[in-house]
C-alpha positions in Angstrom: -1.8 0.9 124.4 -3.5 3.6 122.5 -2.3 7.2 122.4 -4.7 8.9 124.8 -4.1 6.3 127.5 -0.3 6.5 126.9 -0.3 10.3 127.2 -2.3 10.0 130.4 0.1 7.5 131.9 3.2 9.6 130.9 1.4 12.9 132.5 0.7 10.8 135.7 4.4 9.7 136.0 5.7 13.2 135.4 3.2 14.8 138.1 4.2 12.0 140.4 7.8 12.8 139.9 7.2 16.6 140.6 5.3 16.1 143.6 7.9 13.9 145.1 10.5 16.6 144.4 8.6 19.3 146.1 8.0 17.4 149.2 11.8 16.7 149.6 14.1 18.8 151.7 16.1 21.4 149.8 19.6 22.5 150.8 20.1 26.2 151.4 22.3 28.6 153.2 22.4 32.0 154.8 25.1 34.4 155.8 24.9 36.9 158.5 26.5 38.3 161.7 25.9 36.8 165.0 24.1 39.0 167.4 24.0 36.4 170.2 24.9 32.8 170.8 23.6 30.8 173.7 25.8 27.6 173.9 23.6 26.1 176.4 20.3 26.7 174.8 21.8 25.9 171.4 20.4 29.1 169.7 22.1 31.5 167.3 20.5 34.9 166.7 21.7 36.9 163.7 21.7 40.8 163.6 18.6 40.6 161.0 16.8 39.0 164.0 16.6 35.5 162.5 16.9 32.6 165.2 18.5 29.3 164.4 17.8 26.4 166.8 20.8 24.0 166.9 18.4 21.1 168.0 18.6 19.8 164.3 22.3 20.3 164.0 24.1 17.4 162.6 27.6 19.0 163.0 30.0 20.2 165.5 29.5 23.9 166.2 32.8 26.0 165.9 34.1 26.2 169.5 35.1 29.9 169.1 31.7 31.0 167.7 30.7 34.3 169.4 28.8 37.6 168.9 30.1 39.6 166.1 31.3 36.7 164.0 30.2 36.8 160.4 28.9 33.1 159.6 27.4 30.9 156.9 24.8 28.5 158.0 24.1 25.6 155.7 20.8 23.9 156.2 17.9 21.8 154.8 14.5 23.0 154.7 10.9 22.1 153.6 7.5 23.7 153.8 7.7 23.2 157.8 10.8 25.3 158.0 14.5 24.1 158.8 14.8 20.3 159.1 18.6 20.1 159.6 21.6 22.3 160.1 24.5 20.8 158.1 27.3 23.3 158.6 28.4 26.7 160.3 31.3 28.4 159.0 33.0 31.5 160.6 33.9 33.7 157.6 37.3 35.6 157.5 37.3 39.3 158.2 36.1 41.0 154.8 34.8 37.7 153.4 31.6 38.5 151.5 30.6 34.9 150.7 
């Protein structure tokens, strides 16, 4: 293979790998204080007004979750928003995680 064709082939492989990575879901987390939790509707609202639907939750929700709790929500997201909620942790009093 001559050098220009080899360089194009390598460039195409690198570009393909980058595009596959950007389309994949990325793990992330957020920490906040629960303003409201509707167990029946499966919705958590934080004091910053962000709303998390638990339809995509793949975990058990802490049974004692309630308004005023400081929590960390672990989730996967992509360009369309949150694709899965992987964990909800109630933080101890004074925990700034």
